[in-house]
BAKOLVEX-697923 format. One record per residue: residue in one letter; x, y, z of N, C-alpha, C in turn. Coordinates in steps of 0.02 Angstrom, whole numbers, plus 50000, padded with zeros to 5 digits. Example, Ala and Ser with C-alpha at 12.3 -4.5 7.8 and 13.67 -1.06 7.14 Angstrom:
2
A506604971650390506154977550390506604983550390/S506424988850354506844994750357506455000250394/
END
This chain:
274
M531664990744567531634997544529531844996444463/E531494996944407531634997344352531925003144304/K532615004244276532805009844246532425010144181/L532275017144179531865017944121532275019944058/S532195018443999532535019543942532165021843882/E532615023243832532185026243771531705020843748/K531715016043772531245010143730530555012043758/I530325015643800529775017643814529455023843763/L529965026143729529665032343682529445028443614/Y529785022843595529485018243540528885016143548/Q528785013343613528115011443632527485017643631/V527695022643648527075027143652527165032743601/I527615034843565527575039943528527265035943456/K526795037843426526495034543375526375040543318/K526545038143255526505041943190525645043843186/R525495049643164524795052943163524465049943099/T523855048643117523385046543043523305052543009/N523195050242940523045056942904522365059342919/E521905054242931521215056542953521055057943019/S521255064443042521415066343110521215073843113/H521175076843177521005084443168521275085643250/K521215093043268521465093843333521055090743388/G520515088943381520035085143433520325078843446/T520595074643395520925068643392521415069543445/Y521725075343466522385073143512522325076343570/G521685076843606521585078343674521455085143678/R521035088043734520955093243770521205094143833/V521645099143836521995099743899521735106543925/L521645106743987521395112644029522105114544090/I522345118644075522875121444126522565126944173/I522675125244234522385130544284522925132644343/G523095138944337523555141244374523675148144361/G524365149644403524585155644368524365163244408/T524455164444456524235170144486524625175244459/Q524465182944469524845189144425525585187744442/Q525785185644508526495185744510526855180044479/F526565173544457526745167944434526445166244375/G526485170944324526045169344267526495164544230/G527245165944246527645161744198527685154144194/A527245152244265527235145144266526735140944212/V526225145144215525645142644167525955143244093/I526295148844071526635149144008527085143543994/M527365141544031527835135344027527495128844035/N526965127444070526495123944059526305121343991/A525905126843965525545128043900526135126143829/M526715129343843527125127843788527395121643784/A527335117843837527545110743850527085105943818/A526465107443833525865104643819525755103443738/V525785109743714525705111343652526185109543595/N526825110143618527415105643592527445099443583/S527095096843630527125089543641526615086543599/G526125091143582525575088543533524965088343551/A524855090343615524045091143634523705095243586/G522925091743568522665096443511522435103343531/L522145103443595521825109743613522045111743672/V522235117543696522525118943757522225126243791/T521965125243838521565131243869521985132243934/V522165138743943522395141244006521895144744049/A521805142444118521385146044160521775150144212/T521745156644200522285160644237522035166944256/D522385170544298522365178344302522285181144267/P521845186044244521795189644178522415194144163/S522815194244224523475198844199524055195644157/N523875188544155524285185444111524005183844027/F523475185344026523195185143968523655187343897/T523865193143898524145196243851524975191943843/A525265190243898525805186643888525795179943852/I525255175443886525105169943844524865170743777/H524625174943750524385177243682524935178343637/S525525181443670526035182843630526555178443624/R526565174343682527045168343673526785162243653/I526265161243663525805154243636525195156543602/P525185158443552524525160543512524215153843509/E524345149043503523945141743499523485140843560/T523595143643608523285142243666522565146943675/M522105144043717521535149943711521565151443801/V521355155943821521305158143894520595159943919/M520705159043982519975160844020520145163344093/D519725165744124519805169544188519745164444242/F520205162144289520135157144326519775158944391/N519475164844398519045166744437518265165744416/D518095164244355517555162344342517275153744351/D516775152944355516485144644358516855141744309/L517385136044317517585133144282517385126244274/T516795124044300516425117644284516435116344225/H516075119544169515965116944103516735116844078/A517205120844086517865120044058518185113244075/I518135112044148518405105644163518105099544140/Q517375099644143517185093344114517135091944041/A517375096844000517435097543930518115094543910/S518635093543958519275092843954519295084543961/D519875082843932520075076143940520635075443992/I521095081444002521595081844054521555087844086/I521585087544160521655094344187522345094144221/L522685099744221523295101144251523275106844297/I523295106044359523035111544406523645112544460/G523895118644469524295120444519524915123644515/S525205125044455525795128044443525735135544451/G526045137344491526005145644505525285147644533/L525005142044570524265144544590524125148444651/G524825148744686524945152844744524435150144794/D524145153544829523635150644886522795150944867/R522705150244815522075149544787521725143544798/L521525141644860521235136444894520545135544856/D520205142044845519515139144820519525137244759/I520025138744701520115135644637520225127644656/V520655126144697520795118644692520215115844724/E519785118044771519205114244799518755112544744/A518575118544705518045119444661518465112344603/T518945113444575519245108344526519065102144555/F519205100444608519205093344644518615092344641/S517955096344653517305094744650516935093544576/A517395096444532517015095744467517255090044421/V517935086844435518275082944387517825075844403/F517775073444332517415065744333517885060044343/A517665054744357518055048544379518595046744316/K518295047644257518675045144181519215050144168/Q519265056044201519615061344175520285060244223/V520845062744173521545063544210521695068744241/L521825070944311522035075344340522635074944370/I523125080244339523745080644365523765087244398/V524135085544465524135089544522524865092144524/D524985097444525525855101544529525815105644585/G526375107844597526565115544625526065116244687/S525825121944685525375126144754524945120944758/A524565117644715523975113644729524205107644777/L524785104144768525025099644822525065101244885/T525485107844888525335112244950524825112644994/M524305114744941523655116044987523285110544995/V523485104844957523165098144989523425097045050/A524065097545053524425093845125524235098245183/K524225106145163524155110945222523375110145252/H522895108845203522155110145218521885103545212/H522155097345217522015090545214521325089045171/L521485091145106520855089545068520935083645040/S520295082145023520085074644990520365072344925/W520655068344904520805068244835520025066344799/P519995068744729519415068544694519465061844667/K518905057744644518885051344623519055051844543/S519575052844527519785055444451520465049744437/R520805050144391521305046544376521945051844394/L522215050144446522735055744460523465055044443/I523785059644434524585060044421524755065644477/L525175064344518525375069144572526185070444548/T526365076444539527105077344516527535081544584/P527595079144639527905082944682528585082344684/H528955089144696529665088944713529765087344785/Q530435084844816530495081444877530145084644933/M530075091444932529775094544992528975094444988/E528815094744938528035094144915527815085944949/W528235082244926528155075744943528185074345026/Q528675077645055528665076645128528035080645150/R527825085945129527165088945157526575084345148/L526535080245087525885076845077525995069545106/S526525067645112526555059945146526865059445226/G527175063845236527485062645290528205060845296/V528365057645224528955055645230529505060045205/S529915061045261530535065645254531005065145205/I531275070845170531725070645112532345066045131/D532625063745193533095060045193532885051845194/Q532165051845206531995044245202531745042445131/Q531595046845079531285045945030531755041744976/S532215040644996532825035544967532495028344982/F532155027945019531925019445042531225021145005/E531315015644949530595014844925529915012244964/A530065007845015529655006045063529105010945077/F529535016845105529155022145138528625025745085/N528915027445022528555030844975528025026844953/I528165020144952527565014544929527065015844978/L527165015745045526725014045104526305021245102/A526615025545083526185033545091525885032845017/R525955030844970525515031244905524955025644929/E524915020744960524505015944966523955019845016/K524175024545042523565027945093523025031945049/I523275032644988522825037444952522375031744909/I521715031744929521325025644876521495024744808/Q521395030844774521555029544699522255027644677/K522735026544729523395025744714523625028044660/P523695035444649523965038944593524715036644575/I524745038644502525465038644482525825045444514/I526475042844539526835048644585527425050444541/V527435054644510528185057844483528555061044537/L528995057444579529465060444641530035063544610/K530005070344588530555073344561531175075444595/Q531725071544592532315072244617533035071144574/F533535071244600534225069744550533975063644499/H533795057744529533555053044477532835052744491/T532425055644464531675054644466531275047744483/Q530835047044520530585040944523529865041644521/I529595035644470529025036344462528685029144501/Y528065031844532527705024944578527105024144534/T526935017444520526335016044479526125008744506/N525525008144479525265000444486525704995844459/K526044997444406526424992844365526984990544399/G527284995744439528074995044463528325001844482/I528995001244504529315008344513529775009344471/Y529925015944435530405016444392530825021344410/E531485021744385532015026744407532185030544328/L532275035444333532535039544272533365041244282/P533675036344237534315036744249534815043044208/I534295045644172534665052444147534475058844174/G534675064144141534665070644182535285072844216/G535265079444238535835081144275535685089044303/P536255092244332536175099744354536035104644312/H536155101844252535955107744197535325109344196/Q534765105544228534265105744230533935110244293/A534405113244334534235115544396533925123944389/T533415124044350533125129944342532475131444344/G532235136844377531585138244377531145136344325/G530615133444341530115131644283530185124144246/M530765120544262530805115444251530335110344256/G530075110544323529395105944332528785108444296/D528665115644292528175117044257528125114444181/T528725114344160528705110844089528635103544094/L528915100444132528845093944154527965091644149/A527635095244200527045093244196526735095544134/G526835100444100526475101044035526555096043992/I527165092743976527365087343937526895081843952/I526885079944030526425074444045525765075544021/A525435081444021524845082843995524725081643934/G525265083843901525145084843814525215076543790/F525715072943820525605064943798525025061743826/A524945063843889524275059243909523625061643869/A523575068043838523045069443794523075066543722/Q523675068343699523835065243644523815058143615/F523895054043670523995046943672523445043243711/L522915046243710522455043143745522285035843742/L522415032543704522285025643699522775022243726/T523485024743731524005022143781523875020843845/P524145016643881524035015543945524335022643976/L523995024644028524315032244062524845031544086/I525205025344120525865024544152526185025344096/D526185021844041526545022043999526805030243959/T526285032643956526315040443923526645044143987/T526455042944050526955047144098527665045544092/L527805038944084528465036444086528855039344032/A528585040443970528715042243902528875050843918/A528435054343949528465062043955529115062443997/V529095060144052529685060344098530365058744069/Y530365053644038531015052043996531225056743942/S530695060043911530885064243845531195070943876/H530915073043934531055079643968531655079643981/S531925074844023532775075244028533095073243966/A532945068843924533325065643876533535073143818/I533045077043805533115084343772533455087943815/A533465088643892533895093043918534705089743915/D534765083943910535385081243910535665082643843/E535345082843800535625083943715535815090643723/L535385095543748535405102743750536085104343789/A536205100243842536795101243887537465100443858/Q537505097043789538025093743762538425101043754/K538085105643722538335113143707538075118843753/Q537905116343790537705122843833537785120643927/Y537865126243961538055125044029537475123344066/V536915127544059536175126544077535755124544017/T535195120644034534595121243985534115123944014/L533735127943981533145132643988532505128443975/P532015127944018531325124544014531055126243941/T531085132043935530815134543867531145131043802/Q531815130043807532215126543757531925119043759/I531815116243800531635108943805530855108243770/S530535113143775529775112643749529845113743666/A530365118643657530355120943579530735115543545/A531145109743582531305104743554530975098643542/L530465099743579530005093843577529745090143511/P529415093743467529225091343398529725087843365/C530365090743355530855087743326531115080243355/F531115082343410531425075843461530795069243447/M530135071143461529695066643451529635062943385/K529805067043337529835064143273530245057943252/R530725057243290531385053543284531005046443311/Y530475046643346530165040843391529595037743364/A529255042743324528635040043290528565033843237/N528195029043243528145023143211527435021843196/
END
């Protein structure tokens, strides 16, 4: 298992060219946020916007529209009860599941609509629904972002066995597409076709609701913005950035809030742009 270092940030984060526009930096569609869990997609969107995605749309419960417009006016909104096929197929990156509750119909419709070339990030409630209803994975480029209980539900690998890499590797092999798996834990592990990586930074100051939603949003923003960079590398850079910012904030704070991490992203990324 290889330890991640800030070297990955220099490899991924690039200086923006003068002749570019918002379309240059990718289109992200975030699908989630029931009336009860609207904060999840707000944190998704804040992270995606602040990490540099060119266009971000949130498909969510209409009760969340006003909050999203007031907190993140850079994003667009749409009703996730409508037919999302066109919006899905017009996007480069689709992030589904944060705060989605039990909306199995939306997960099934999304899985049916995505193209093979698109990146689908599956998070939160969507992972639980895949496991509970034995859904087939779509033929897209997949990133799964489970915490340890979600991975146990998906893979059958119990939490106490997840410290053994071999069990996680075998579970990943059973998924035809062999997705990138970001297994969130004390030292997050990332399983890829190129190798297995461990995040050596981060800490208990990150133990706050919404931390995973923010991580998923950063992954979406990096994947959208750096489309020509290998997806494995953009995922690794996003995971590292998330905890590196949290560690910096923790030097002066007892806890670090997910929204603070998102707010710090533009200045943090500027250091590594080359």
